[in-house]
C-alpha positions in Angstrom: -32.3 44.7 53.1 -35.6 43.3 52.5 -37.1 42.1 49.3 -39.2 45.2 48.9 -36.4 47.8 49.7 -34.3 45.9 47.1 -36.9 46.4 44.5 -37.5 49.8 45.2 -33.7 50.5 45.1 -33.7 49.3 41.4 -36.7 51.6 40.6 -35.2 54.9 42.3 -31.7 54.6 41.5 -30.7 55.1 37.8 -28.4 52.9 36.2 -28.1 49.1 37.0 -25.7 46.2 35.9 -26.6 42.6 35.4 -24.7 39.7 36.4 -22.0 38.6 35.7 -20.1 41.8 35.4 -17.3 39.7 33.8 -18.6 36.7 31.8 -15.4 35.3 31.2 -12.8 33.2 33.0 -11.0 35.4 35.6 -10.7 32.9 38.4 -10.1 33.7 42.0 -10.4 37.3 41.7 -9.1 39.8 44.2 -9.4 43.6 44.0 -8.3 46.7 45.5 -8.9 50.6 45.2 -6.2 53.0 45.1 -6.8 56.8 44.6 -9.9 56.3 42.5 -8.7 53.4 40.4 -9.5 49.7 41.0 -7.1 47.0 40.2 -7.9 43.4 39.7 -5.8 40.4 39.1 -6.8 36.5 39.1 -5.4 33.0 38.8 -3.5 32.3 35.8 -2.0 28.9 36.2 0.1 27.9 33.5 -1.2 30.6 30.9 1.6 33.2 30.0 1.6 36.2 30.2 0.2 35.6 33.7 -1.3 37.6 36.4 -3.2 39.9 33.9 -3.9 43.4 35.4 -7.5 44.7 35.1 -8.4 48.1 35.5 -11.7 50.0 36.1 -13.2 53.1 37.4 -16.8 52.0 37.9 -16.3 48.1 38.7 -18.5 47.2 35.7 -16.4 47.9 32.7 -12.8 46.3 33.0 -9.8 46.8 30.7 -6.9 44.5 30.7 -3.9 47.0 31.0 -0.8 44.9 31.7 0.4 41.5 32.9 2.7 41.1 36.2 4.2 37.9 35.0 5.4 38.2 31.2 7.3 34.7 31.4 7.2 31.8 33.8 9.5 31.5 36.8 10.9 28.8 38.5 13.0 26.0 36.9 12.6 25.3 33.1 10.0 22.7 32.2 9.3 21.0 28.6 5.7 20.2 29.3 2.7 22.2 29.7 1.8 22.7 33.4 -1.8 22.3 33.3 -3.6 23.8 36.4 -0.2 24.4 38.1 1.9 27.6 39.0 -0.2 30.8 39.9 -3.1 30.0 42.2 -5.2 32.5 43.8 -3.2 35.8 44.0 -3.8 38.8 46.2 -3.2 42.3 45.1 -2.4 44.8 47.9 -1.0 48.4 48.2 1.1 49.4 51.1 4.6 51.0 51.5 4.1 52.8 48.5 4.0 49.9 46.4 1.7 47.7 44.8 2.1 43.9 45.6 0.8 40.6 44.2 1.2 37.4 46.4 0.4 33.9 45.3 1.2 30.4 46.3 2.6 28.0 43.9 1.3 24.4 45.4 4.7 22.8 44.1 7.2 25.5 44.4 6.2 27.7 47.5 5.1 31.4 47.9 6.0 34.2 45.5 5.5 38.0 45.3 5.9 40.6 42.6 5.8 44.4 43.2 5.7 47.6 41.3 5.3 51.3 41.5 2.2 51.3 39.5 0.0 48.4 38.3 0.4 49.5 34.6 4.1 49.7 34.6 6.9 47.4 35.1 6.5 44.6 37.7 9.6 43.1 39.5 10.9 39.7 38.7 9.3 37.1 41.2 10.5 36.9 44.6 10.3 33.6 46.3 9.1 34.2 49.9 9.2 30.6 51.0 10.2 27.5 49.3 8.1 24.2 49.6 5.0 22.3 48.8 1.5 22.9 49.8 0.9 26.7 50.8 -1.4 28.5 48.6 -3.9 31.2 48.4 -1.8 33.7 50.2 -2.8 37.4 51.2 -0.6 40.0 53.1 -1.6 42.5 55.7 0.3 45.6 56.7 -0.9 46.1 60.3 -1.0 49.5 62.1 2.4 49.1 63.5 4.2 48.4 60.0 4.4 44.6 60.6 3.3 42.5 57.8 1.5 39.3 58.1 0.4 36.7 55.5 -2.8 34.5 55.7 -2.9 31.2 53.7 -4.5 27.9 53.0 -3.0 24.4 52.3 -3.5 22.4 49.1 -4.5 19.1 50.3 -3.1 17.4 47.1 0.4 18.4 48.1 0.4 19.1 52.1 -1.9 15.8 52.7 -4.2 18.2 54.7 -6.6 21.1 53.8 -9.5 23.2 55.2 -7.1 25.0 57.5 -6.0 28.7 57.4 -2.6 29.6 58.8 -0.9 33.0 59.6 2.7 33.9 59.7 4.8 37.2 59.8 7.0 38.6 56.9 10.0 40.7 56.9 9.7 44.4 56.3 10.7 43.8 52.5 8.5 40.7 52.2 11.1 38.5 51.3 10.7 35.6 53.8 8.8 34.3 56.6 10.2 35.3 59.9 7.8 33.5 62.2 6.2 30.1 62.8 3.2 29.1 61.1 0.1 29.5 63.4 -3.1 27.8 62.5 -6.0 30.3 63.0 -8.9 28.3 61.9 -9.6 24.5 61.4 -12.7 24.0 58.8 -12.7 20.4 59.8 -14.0 21.2 63.3 -17.0 23.4 62.0 -18.0 21.5 59.1 -16.8 24.1 56.7 -14.8 21.6 54.3 -12.2 23.0 51.8 -11.9 26.5 53.5 -9.4 28.4 51.4 -8.8 31.5 49.2 -8.6 33.8 52.3 -8.3 37.6 52.2 -7.0 39.8 55.0 -8.4 43.2 56.1 -8.2 45.2 59.4 -11.3 47.5 60.3 -12.0 49.5 63.4 -9.6 47.4 65.4 -10.9 44.0 63.9 -8.9 41.6 61.9 -11.1 40.0 59.4 -10.4 37.0 57.0 -12.9 36.6 54.2 -12.7 33.1 53.1 -14.6 30.7 50.8 -15.8 27.3 52.1 -17.7 24.2 50.7 -15.9 23.8 47.5 -15.8 25.7 44.0 -19.2 24.7 42.7 -21.4 24.2 46.2 -19.6 26.7 48.5 -20.4 29.7 50.3 -18.6 32.8 51.5 -17.5 33.1 55.2 -16.0 36.1 57.3 -14.0 35.4 60.4 -13.0 38.1 62.8 -10.7 38.6 65.9 -9.2 41.4 68.1 -6.0 39.2 67.8 -4.2 38.5 64.4 -3.6 34.9 65.7 -7.2 34.5 66.8 -9.3 33.2 68.1 -11.7 34.0 65.2 -15.3 33.8 65.5 -17.0 33.2 62.1 -20.1 33.7 60.1 -21.6 32.5 56.6 -22.4 36.0 55.0 -23.4 34.8 51.1 -24.8 31.5 49.7 -26.7 30.3 46.7 -30.2 30.4 48.5 -33.0 30.1 46.1 -31.1 31.8 43.4 -29.7 29.9 40.2 -25.8 31.3 41.1 -24.1 28.5 42.7 -21.0 28.5 44.8 -20.8 32.4 45.1 -17.6 32.9 46.9 -13.9 34.0 46.8 -13.1 37.5 46.1 -12.2 40.9 47.3 -14.0 43.9 49.0 -13.8 47.5 47.8 -15.5 50.9 48.2 -16.8 52.9 45.5 -16.9 56.8 45.0 -19.7 57.3 47.5 -18.3 55.1 50.0 -20.6 52.1 49.3 -19.1 48.8 49.6 -19.0 45.8 47.2 -17.9 42.2 47.2 -16.4 40.8 43.8 -16.3 37.2 43.7 -16.4 34.2 41.2 -19.2 31.5 40.1 -17.8 28.4 38.2 -19.6 28.0 34.9 -17.8 25.2 33.7 -16.9 25.8 29.9 -17.0 29.5 30.4 -14.9 29.3 33.4 -15.0 31.2 36.6 -16.9 34.2 35.9 -17.0 37.5 38.0 -20.2 38.8 39.9 -20.5 41.7 42.1 -22.5 41.9 45.5 -23.5 44.9 47.4 -22.1 44.9 50.7 -22.7 46.4 54.0 -21.2 46.7 57.6 -23.6 46.3 60.3 -23.2 48.1 63.7 -21.9 45.0 65.5 -19.1 44.9 63.5 -20.1 42.1 60.8 -20.8 42.6 57.1 -23.4 41.3 54.8 -23.2 40.7 51.0 -26.0 40.3 48.5 -29.5 40.7 49.5 -31.3 38.4 52.3 -34.3 37.5 50.1 -35.6 34.8 52.2 -34.8 36.0 55.6 -32.4 33.4 56.8 -29.7 36.0 57.8 -27.5 35.2 55.1 -27.4 36.9 51.6 -28.1 35.7 48.3 -26.5 36.9 44.9 -28.1 39.5 43.0 -28.9 39.1 39.6 -29.2 43.1 38.7 -28.6 45.9 40.8 -27.8 49.7 40.9 -24.4 50.6 39.4 -21.6 51.7 41.9 -20.9 55.3 42.1 -18.0 55.7 39.5 -14.8 57.5 39.9 -13.3 59.8 36.9 -12.5 57.6 34.1 -9.0 56.9 33.0 -7.4 55.1 30.3 -4.3 53.4 29.8 -2.1 52.8 26.7 -2.1 49.4 25.2 -5.3 48.6 27.1 -7.9 46.1 25.9 -11.4 45.1 27.1 -11.4 42.2 29.4 -14.2 40.8 27.2 -12.2 41.5 24.0 -12.5 38.6 21.4 -10.8 40.0 18.2 -7.5 39.2 17.0 -6.2 42.9 16.3 -2.5 41.7 15.6 -1.6 45.0 14.2 0.7 46.3 16.9 4.6 45.4 17.8 3.3 43.5 20.8 0.4 40.8 21.2 -2.5 42.2 22.9 -3.1 41.4 26.6 -6.2 39.1 25.7 -3.8 36.7 24.4 -2.1 34.2 26.3 0.2 31.4 25.6 -0.5 27.8 27.1 3.2 27.8 28.4 6.3 30.1 28.8 6.7 31.6 25.4 10.0 31.0 23.4 11.4 33.6 21.0 10.9 31.4 18.1 7.3 30.8 18.5 6.0 33.9 17.0 6.9 37.1 15.1 4.8 40.4 15.0 4.7 42.0 11.6 2.3 45.3 12.3 3.2 46.6 8.9 1.0 44.0 7.5 -1.3 43.7 10.4 -0.6 40.1 11.3 1.3 37.7 13.5 3.3 35.0 12.2 3.2 31.8 14.2 6.0 29.1 13.2 5.3 25.5 13.1 7.0 24.2 16.0 7.9 20.7 16.6 5.8 18.8 18.7 7.5 18.0 22.1 8.7 14.5 23.0 6.1 11.9 24.1 3.3 14.2 22.4 -0.1 12.5 22.2 -2.3 15.5 21.3 -2.7 19.2 21.5 -3.2 19.1 25.1 0.6 18.5 25.4 1.5 21.6 22.9 2.9 24.5 24.7 2.9 27.1 21.8 -0.9 27.5 21.6 -2.0 31.1 21.6 -5.3 31.5 23.2 -7.7 33.8 24.6 -10.7 33.3 26.9 -14.1 32.4 26.0 -16.6 35.3 26.5 -20.2 34.2 27.2 -22.7 33.6 26.7 -22.0 34.0 22.9 -19.0 35.2 21.0 -17.3 34.8 17.6 -13.8 34.8 16.6 -12.8 35.1 13.0 -9.6 35.4 11.4 -7.5 35.1 8.0 -4.8 32.4 7.8 -2.0 32.3 5.3 -0.3 28.7 5.6 3.1 28.2 4.3 3.6 24.4 4.6 7.1 23.0 4.4 7.5 19.4 5.5 4.8 16.5 6.1 3.0 16.8 9.4 2.8 20.7 9.2 -0.6 22.0 10.5 -2.3 25.1 11.9 -5.8 25.9 13.0 -8.5 27.6 15.0 -9.1 25.5 18.2 -11.6 25.4 20.9 -9.3 24.1 23.8 -10.3 22.2 27.0 -10.3 18.6 28.4 -12.1 17.9 25.3 -11.0 20.2 22.3 -11.9 20.5 18.7 -10.5 22.5 15.8 -10.8 23.6 12.1 -7.1 23.1 10.6 -4.9 22.8 7.4 -2.8 19.7 7.4 0.1 19.2 5.1 0.6 15.4 4.0 3.7 16.1 2.1 1.6 16.3 -1.1 -1.7 17.8 -0.5 -3.2 20.4 1.9 -6.1 19.0 3.8 -8.9 21.0 5.5 -10.5 19.1 8.2 -11.8 18.8 11.6 -9.6 17.5 14.6 -11.3 16.4 17.8 -10.0 14.9 20.9 -12.3 13.5 23.7 -10.7 13.4 27.2 -7.6 14.9 26.1 -6.1 15.1 29.5 -5.7 11.5 29.7 -3.8 11.4 26.5 -6.5 10.1 24.1 -5.8 10.2 20.2 -7.3 12.9 18.0 -10.0 11.9 15.5 -10.2 13.6 12.1 -13.4 14.1 9.9 -15.1 16.2 7.0 -11.8 16.1 4.9 -11.4 18.6 2.0 -8.5 18.5 -0.3 -7.2 22.0 -1.0 -4.9 23.2 -3.8 -1.2 23.1 -2.6 0.2 26.5 -3.2 3.0 28.4 -1.7 0.6 30.1 0.5 -2.7 28.7 1.4 -5.2 31.4 2.2 -8.3 30.8 4.0 -10.6 32.3 6.7 -11.8 30.4 9.8 -14.4 31.3 12.0 -16.0 29.8 15.3 -19.3 30.7 16.7 -19.9 30.1 20.3 -23.4 30.0 21.2 -25.2 29.8 24.7 -24.1 26.6 26.4 -20.7 26.9 24.9 -21.8 24.9 21.8 -19.3 25.6 18.9 -19.7 25.7 15.3 -16.7 25.9 13.0 -16.8 27.5 9.6 -14.3 28.3 6.8 -14.4 30.6 3.8 -12.0 31.2 0.8 -13.1 34.7 0.5 -14.0 36.0 3.9 -17.7 36.6 2.9 -19.5 33.1 2.3 -18.7 30.8 5.0 -19.5 27.0 5.1 -19.9 24.8 8.3 -17.6 22.0 8.7 -18.5 19.2 10.8 -20.9 18.9 13.5 -21.3 21.3 16.5 -18.9 20.8 19.4 -19.7 21.4 23.2 -16.8 23.0 25.0 -15.6 21.7 28.0 -13.2 23.4 30.7 -9.5 23.0 31.0 -7.7 22.3 34.2 -9.2 24.9 36.9 -9.6 27.2 33.8 -12.6 27.7 31.3 -12.3 26.7 27.7 -10.1 28.9 25.4 -10.0 29.7 21.9 -7.2 30.6 19.5 -4.4 29.4 17.1 -1.7 26.8 16.8 1.1 25.9 14.4 3.0 22.6 14.8 5.4 20.3 12.9 6.5 16.8 13.4 10.2 17.4 12.5 12.5 20.1 12.8 14.4 21.3 9.6 15.8 24.4 7.9 13.1 26.5 6.6 10.1 25.2 8.5 6.4 25.9 7.8 4.4 28.8 9.3 1.4 30.8 9.3 0.4 34.3 9.3 -2.8 35.3 11.1 -4.7 38.4 10.2 
């Protein structure tokens, strides 16, 4: 499409969308369309519930309707698994089932399956045990045989930039063939080729795969008449002269009119890996193009605005919540899907109280060798939604023992919080900030205000996130007049995820009738 044709398309077709379609951290997205409904999932790493299931009928508006991984699998661990566990999943539908495959860089290849994405998913099935295989995607061939394409994590395997294919058994429970290398990016200067997605069209096997790294990379398409290659390849999407850097890694779907779209991510640091959508077309010679080739170099560039896809009839599901939701809304017998724990939740961490419209967080003792809140598993957090958002809640804190604390945090490699701290005699309102928390740095405290110590200390906390992820923390005693506490804080991303915001309740000791906080 020429630049003129692109501009005319915006003028003649009613309804456009602007990028990104999801200005929030849905890293490594994959998407399918089944019976007029789109289903998406993304990397969840250490966050639980994991594998959030997103639903849409127009590719622009997305709801979270489920989570395929309500608890963490594998051997129990006492520490937070920052950046580990669920890497680059693929969602597919075949054999009358929905499937999600992912590679855990330390434990192996896993899958879960379900009759319907909004229903109950199976327990994780370990398809392969070992280190290094990541970014897995299955393909059911025309003869019913099932294959898996994957990448390798250099940090675990000792090599990277290589794609492999193997065959699975009919029930997708184990590898039944040797690994076959189908592409070596080291030979083509396609460093860090990873995140492959497997497709078959008109007798061709296609592998969509990003290359060049997260922040500077591009999108490639490989194709072959034989599933094991040799594969020829092209670059089909890159930054070009746009301000969307590293556009790559995602999935291909068709809309109600049969038009093709490619959903992918762009790393926006503290905002996380946000989701963009590119128009996609198949050419007469069997290749595809993505975005718009504005500079005429034969490679597409990301659009910033485009006509909307043709929608399917709208459909809603119980318990659904917008993928861009930022409210607390603890009014149900369950925690809304926009909230995730920092680690696999334990039963004593929280209690829902829908009759009073709140959730109770118990003050849980810090783990052994605790250095700062980076080490705290019982953080209840939601994704930052950009470019601006606000989170506000009423906290009712019941302190019991010295060291009990609760607060509202913006979490990342650097973090800051507005909190209440009990020193044994007084309730102290303060800011707690930690720079380079990942390295074990100590917290710094400032702007302390002593409050009356009552049985319940009620306070309203608010954080405003402005453009550039600049965060202002405020408090109020009545929920109407707010005062700013401390200097603005510039958020930073976490380990492979964007910054997150939410609540915590911790303790230094564990004794009968410990402290707690109710969050409204």
